[in-house]
N, CA, C and O atoms as CSV, one atom per row, in Angstrom:
chain,resi,resn,atom,element,x,y,z
A,1,MET,N,N,-18.411,-9.201,-38.971
A,1,MET,CA,C,-17.495,-10.234,-38.547
A,1,MET,C,C,-16.789,-9.806,-37.275
A,1,MET,O,O,-16.165,-8.746,-37.244
A,2,ALA,N,N,-16.875,-10.594,-36.246
A,2,ALA,CA,C,-16.231,-10.278,-34.962
A,2,ALA,C,C,-14.747,-10.594,-35.051
A,2,ALA,O,O,-14.342,-11.575,-35.675
A,3,THR,N,N,-13.948,-9.754,-34.421
A,3,THR,CA,C,-12.510,-10.003,-34.403
A,3,THR,C,C,-12.147,-10.733,-33.122
A,3,THR,O,O,-12.689,-10.445,-32.055
A,4,MET,N,N,-11.243,-11.662,-33.234
A,4,MET,CA,C,-10.768,-12.410,-32.077
A,4,MET,C,C,-9.515,-11.737,-31.539
A,4,MET,O,O,-8.649,-11.331,-32.314
A,5,ILE,N,N,-9.412,-11.617,-30.256
A,5,ILE,CA,C,-8.241,-11.039,-29.626
A,5,ILE,C,C,-7.364,-12.183,-29.145
A,5,ILE,O,O,-7.805,-13.043,-28.383
A,6,ASP,N,N,-6.129,-12.180,-29.596
A,6,ASP,CA,C,-5.191,-13.213,-29.180
A,6,ASP,C,C,-4.688,-12.876,-27.785
A,6,ASP,O,O,-4.020,-11.862,-27.586
A,7,ARG,N,N,-5.010,-13.723,-26.830
A,7,ARG,CA,C,-4.622,-13.475,-25.441
A,7,ARG,C,C,-3.114,-13.453,-25.256
A,7,ARG,O,O,-2.623,-12.919,-24.262
A,8,ASP,N,N,-2.369,-14.025,-26.200
A,8,ASP,CA,C,-0.909,-14.001,-26.113
A,8,ASP,C,C,-0.344,-12.629,-26.465
A,8,ASP,O,O,0.823,-12.354,-26.187
A,9,ASP,N,N,-1.153,-11.768,-27.073
A,9,ASP,CA,C,-0.690,-10.454,-27.506
A,9,ASP,C,C,-1.055,-9.353,-26.522
A,9,ASP,O,O,-1.275,-8.211,-26.926
A,10,LEU,N,N,-1.119,-9.674,-25.257
A,10,LEU,CA,C,-1.453,-8.698,-24.232
A,10,LEU,C,C,-0.349,-7.647,-24.132
A,10,LEU,O,O,0.820,-7.986,-23.946
A,11,GLU,N,N,-0.710,-6.400,-24.254
A,11,GLU,CA,C,0.266,-5.316,-24.224
A,11,GLU,C,C,0.675,-4.990,-22.789
A,11,GLU,O,O,-0.165,-4.914,-21.892
A,12,LEU,N,N,1.958,-4.803,-22.590
A,12,LEU,CA,C,2.450,-4.451,-21.260
A,12,LEU,C,C,1.893,-3.114,-20.790
A,12,LEU,O,O,1.693,-2.915,-19.592
A,13,SER,N,N,1.642,-2.198,-21.718
A,13,SER,CA,C,1.101,-0.894,-21.325
A,13,SER,C,C,-0.265,-1.042,-20.663
A,13,SER,O,O,-0.603,-0.272,-19.764
A,14,LEU,N,N,-1.057,-2.029,-21.101
A,14,LEU,CA,C,-2.357,-2.267,-20.476
A,14,LEU,C,C,-2.180,-2.732,-19.041
A,14,LEU,O,O,-2.908,-2.300,-18.147
A,15,LEU,N,N,-1.215,-3.609,-18.824
A,15,LEU,CA,C,-0.962,-4.097,-17.463
A,15,LEU,C,C,-0.405,-3.000,-16.564
A,15,LEU,O,O,-0.764,-2.918,-15.389
A,16,ARG,N,N,0.462,-2.164,-17.104
A,16,ARG,CA,C,1.002,-1.047,-16.313
A,16,ARG,C,C,-0.116,-0.095,-15.901
A,16,ARG,O,O,-0.171,0.358,-14.758
A,17,THR,N,N,-1.002,0.198,-16.843
A,17,THR,CA,C,-2.129,1.078,-16.530
A,17,THR,C,C,-3.033,0.427,-15.490
A,17,THR,O,O,-3.471,1.091,-14.550
A,18,PHE,N,N,-3.317,-0.862,-15.648
A,18,PHE,CA,C,-4.132,-1.593,-14.679
A,18,PHE,C,C,-3.537,-1.497,-13.278
A,18,PHE,O,O,-4.244,-1.180,-12.322
A,19,LEU,N,N,-2.248,-1.767,-13.156
A,19,LEU,CA,C,-1.595,-1.722,-11.844
A,19,LEU,C,C,-1.627,-0.320,-11.240
A,19,LEU,O,O,-1.774,-0.169,-10.027
A,20,THR,N,N,-1.492,0.697,-12.077
A,20,THR,CA,C,-1.547,2.071,-11.575
A,20,THR,C,C,-2.950,2.421,-11.094
A,20,THR,O,O,-3.101,3.100,-10.078
A,21,VAL,N,N,-3.976,1.969,-11.809
A,21,VAL,CA,C,-5.356,2.196,-11.366
A,21,VAL,C,C,-5.588,1.500,-10.027
A,21,VAL,O,O,-6.193,2.076,-9.123
A,22,VAL,N,N,-5.110,0.267,-9.899
A,22,VAL,CA,C,-5.257,-0.458,-8.629
A,22,VAL,C,C,-4.577,0.319,-7.507
A,22,VAL,O,O,-5.157,0.508,-6.437
A,23,ARG,N,N,-3.361,0.764,-7.748
A,23,ARG,CA,C,-2.584,1.456,-6.720
A,23,ARG,C,C,-3.206,2.805,-6.337
A,23,ARG,O,O,-3.259,3.152,-5.157
A,24,LEU,N,N,-3.676,3.564,-7.334
A,24,LEU,CA,C,-4.181,4.918,-7.066
A,24,LEU,C,C,-5.693,4.959,-6.821
A,24,LEU,O,O,-6.193,5.902,-6.207
A,25,GLY,N,N,-6.424,3.946,-7.295
A,25,GLY,CA,C,-7.861,3.879,-7.051
A,25,GLY,C,C,-8.705,4.861,-7.833
A,25,GLY,O,O,-9.852,5.127,-7.474
A,26,SER,N,N,-8.136,5.404,-8.911
A,26,SER,CA,C,-8.869,6.402,-9.677
A,26,SER,C,C,-8.349,6.468,-11.105
A,26,SER,O,O,-7.140,6.448,-11.336
A,27,MET,N,N,-9.267,6.546,-12.061
A,27,MET,CA,C,-8.867,6.703,-13.458
A,27,MET,C,C,-8.220,8.076,-13.678
A,27,MET,O,O,-7.245,8.203,-14.419
A,28,GLY,N,N,-8.777,9.094,-13.025
A,28,GLY,CA,C,-8.248,10.446,-13.176
A,28,GLY,C,C,-6.839,10.589,-12.620
A,28,GLY,O,O,-5.968,11.165,-13.272
A,29,ARG,N,N,-6.610,10.063,-11.410
A,29,ARG,CA,C,-5.254,10.128,-10.833
A,29,ARG,C,C,-4.266,9.294,-11.643
A,29,ARG,O,O,-3.095,9.651,-11.774
A,30,THR,N,N,-4.752,8.185,-12.180
A,30,THR,CA,C,-3.899,7.358,-13.037
A,30,THR,C,C,-3.518,8.118,-14.295
A,30,THR,O,O,-2.367,8.068,-14.728
A,31,ALA,N,N,-4.473,8.817,-14.882
A,31,ALA,CA,C,-4.195,9.590,-16.091
A,31,ALA,C,C,-3.064,10.592,-15.856
A,31,ALA,O,O,-2.168,10.730,-16.689
A,32,VAL,N,N,-3.111,11.279,-14.738
A,32,VAL,CA,C,-2.051,12.241,-14.403
A,32,VAL,C,C,-0.725,11.520,-14.230
A,32,VAL,O,O,0.305,11.979,-14.722
A,33,ALA,N,N,-0.750,10.392,-13.532
A,33,ALA,CA,C,0.481,9.653,-13.232
A,33,ALA,C,C,1.148,9.078,-14.483
A,33,ALA,O,O,2.376,9.022,-14.557
A,34,VAL,N,N,0.352,8.649,-15.464
A,34,VAL,CA,C,0.922,8.040,-16.667
A,34,VAL,C,C,0.939,9.000,-17.859
A,34,VAL,O,O,1.245,8.600,-18.982
A,35,ALA,N,N,0.613,10.256,-17.608
A,35,ALA,CA,C,0.644,11.321,-18.623
A,35,ALA,C,C,-0.242,10.989,-19.833
A,35,ALA,O,O,0.176,11.106,-20.985
A,36,LYS,N,N,-1.480,10.572,-19.531
A,36,LYS,CA,C,-2.487,10.318,-20.558
A,36,LYS,C,C,-3.766,11.016,-20.136
A,36,LYS,O,O,-3.874,11.506,-19.013
A,37,THR,N,N,-4.726,11.059,-21.034
A,37,THR,CA,C,-6.016,11.619,-20.671
A,37,THR,C,C,-6.827,10.556,-19.935
A,37,THR,O,O,-6.561,9.360,-20.063
A,38,GLN,N,N,-7.815,11.002,-19.167
A,38,GLN,CA,C,-8.675,10.060,-18.449
A,38,GLN,C,C,-9.432,9.152,-19.425
A,38,GLN,O,O,-9.549,7.955,-19.161
A,39,PRO,N,N,-9.954,9.682,-20.550
A,39,PRO,CA,C,-10.611,8.777,-21.497
A,39,PRO,C,C,-9.648,7.722,-22.074
A,39,PRO,O,O,-10.063,6.594,-22.338
A,40,ALA,N,N,-8.383,8.073,-22.270
A,40,ALA,CA,C,-7.411,7.098,-22.780
A,40,ALA,C,C,-7.174,5.986,-21.760
A,40,ALA,O,O,-7.059,4.817,-22.129
A,41,VAL,N,N,-7.102,6.345,-20.485
A,41,VAL,CA,C,-6.936,5.346,-19.428
A,41,VAL,C,C,-8.166,4.444,-19.381
A,41,VAL,O,O,-8.031,3.224,-19.294
A,42,SER,N,N,-9.343,5.018,-19.436
A,42,SER,CA,C,-10.580,4.237,-19.428
A,42,SER,C,C,-10.634,3.278,-20.616
A,42,SER,O,O,-11.060,2.132,-20.469
A,43,GLN,N,N,-10.208,3.736,-21.784
A,43,GLN,CA,C,-10.186,2.883,-22.973
A,43,GLN,C,C,-9.231,1.718,-22.795
A,43,GLN,O,O,-9.537,0.597,-23.201
A,44,GLN,N,N,-8.076,1.970,-22.191
A,44,GLN,CA,C,-7.126,0.887,-21.954
A,44,GLN,C,C,-7.728,-0.161,-21.014
A,44,GLN,O,O,-7.576,-1.363,-21.235
A,45,ILE,N,N,-8.405,0.297,-19.975
A,45,ILE,CA,C,-9.018,-0.645,-19.039
A,45,ILE,C,C,-10.139,-1.422,-19.734
A,45,ILE,O,O,-10.286,-2.622,-19.504
A,46,LEU,N,N,-10.919,-0.766,-20.567
A,46,LEU,CA,C,-11.974,-1.459,-21.313
A,46,LEU,C,C,-11.376,-2.506,-22.254
A,46,LEU,O,O,-11.920,-3.601,-22.391
A,47,ARG,N,N,-10.261,-2.173,-22.899
A,47,ARG,CA,C,-9.586,-3.150,-23.770
A,47,ARG,C,C,-9.127,-4.355,-22.965
A,47,ARG,O,O,-9.295,-5.494,-23.401
A,48,LEU,N,N,-8.551,-4.113,-21.798
A,48,LEU,CA,C,-8.087,-5.205,-20.951
A,48,LEU,C,C,-9.260,-6.058,-20.481
A,48,LEU,O,O,-9.165,-7.285,-20.453
A,49,GLU,N,N,-10.364,-5.413,-20.111
A,49,GLU,CA,C,-11.556,-6.157,-19.691
A,49,GLU,C,C,-12.093,-7.023,-20.830
A,49,GLU,O,O,-12.558,-8.139,-20.598
A,50,LYS,N,N,-12.028,-6.520,-22.035
A,50,LYS,CA,C,-12.485,-7.293,-23.191
A,50,LYS,C,C,-11.588,-8.509,-23.404
A,50,LYS,O,O,-12.075,-9.588,-23.741
A,51,ILE,N,N,-10.293,-8.343,-23.209
A,51,ILE,CA,C,-9.351,-9.443,-23.383
A,51,ILE,C,C,-9.587,-10.536,-22.350
A,51,ILE,O,O,-9.611,-11.719,-22.691
A,52,VAL,N,N,-9.762,-10.146,-21.081
A,52,VAL,CA,C,-9.931,-11.156,-20.032
A,52,VAL,C,C,-11.379,-11.651,-19.926
A,52,VAL,O,O,-11.645,-12.675,-19.296
A,53,GLY,N,N,-12.299,-10.926,-20.540
A,53,GLY,CA,C,-13.682,-11.385,-20.584
A,53,GLY,C,C,-14.508,-11.102,-19.351
A,53,GLY,O,O,-15.529,-11.753,-19.125
A,54,ARG,N,N,-14.085,-10.141,-18.549
A,54,ARG,CA,C,-14.881,-9.767,-17.371
A,54,ARG,C,C,-14.484,-8.384,-16.887
A,54,ARG,O,O,-13.414,-7.867,-17.207
A,55,ARG,N,N,-15.386,-7.803,-16.102
A,55,ARG,CA,C,-15.096,-6.493,-15.508
A,55,ARG,C,C,-14.007,-6.642,-14.465
A,55,ARG,O,O,-13.990,-7.603,-13.695
A,56,LEU,N,N,-13.111,-5.694,-14.451
A,56,LEU,CA,C,-12.005,-5.738,-13.503
A,56,LEU,C,C,-12.219,-4.807,-12.322
A,56,LEU,O,O,-11.644,-5.015,-11.254
A,57,PHE,N,N,-13.038,-3.787,-12.505
A,57,PHE,CA,C,-13.242,-2.786,-11.463
A,57,PHE,C,C,-14.717,-2.514,-11.239
A,57,PHE,O,O,-15.537,-2.603,-12.152
A,58,TYR,N,N,-15.027,-2.181,-10.001
A,58,TYR,CA,C,-16.322,-1.617,-9.656
A,58,TYR,C,C,-16.116,-0.116,-9.643
A,58,TYR,O,O,-15.270,0.401,-8.912
A,59,ARG,N,N,-16.886,0.572,-10.446
A,59,ARG,CA,C,-16.734,2.017,-10.565
A,59,ARG,C,C,-17.798,2.726,-9.738
A,59,ARG,O,O,-18.980,2.389,-9.802
A,60,SER,N,N,-17.359,3.716,-8.960
A,60,SER,CA,C,-18.303,4.524,-8.186
A,60,SER,C,C,-17.819,5.972,-8.215
A,60,SER,O,O,-16.757,6.275,-8.758
A,61,ARG,N,N,-18.606,6.846,-7.631
A,61,ARG,CA,C,-18.182,8.247,-7.640
A,61,ARG,C,C,-16.975,8.478,-6.727
A,61,ARG,O,O,-16.345,9.534,-6.788
A,62,ASN,N,N,-16.654,7.504,-5.888
A,62,ASN,CA,C,-15.486,7.615,-5.012
A,62,ASN,C,C,-14.222,7.034,-5.624
A,62,ASN,O,O,-13.164,7.055,-4.994
A,63,GLY,N,N,-14.316,6.515,-6.844
A,63,GLY,CA,C,-13.164,5.927,-7.503
A,63,GLY,C,C,-13.479,4.521,-7.973
A,63,GLY,O,O,-14.634,4.186,-8.237
A,64,VAL,N,N,-12.451,3.709,-8.074
A,64,VAL,CA,C,-12.634,2.329,-8.528
A,64,VAL,C,C,-12.019,1.362,-7.521
A,64,VAL,O,O,-11.044,1.686,-6.844
A,65,THR,N,N,-12.604,0.177,-7.436
A,65,THR,CA,C,-12.071,-0.889,-6.600
A,65,THR,C,C,-12.105,-2.178,-7.395
A,65,THR,O,O,-12.915,-2.337,-8.307
A,66,LEU,N,N,-11.224,-3.091,-7.044
A,66,LEU,CA,C,-11.202,-4.391,-7.731
A,66,LEU,C,C,-12.473,-5.154,-7.468
A,66,LEU,O,O,-12.636,-6.270,-7.963
């Protein structure tokens, strides 16, 4: 059974992490800035992408871009 995500329940922490990734251009630098691990930051971005229904970043070895 698939679970539905209520778009009204968007966590502010996901948006804060998203904005930090946009500003810093890197999951690793964001992890340091928000005092989390890089996998935790990546998981938050994946959760946000699942909520909005599309990829938010293009990932490359040079970092991420919108």
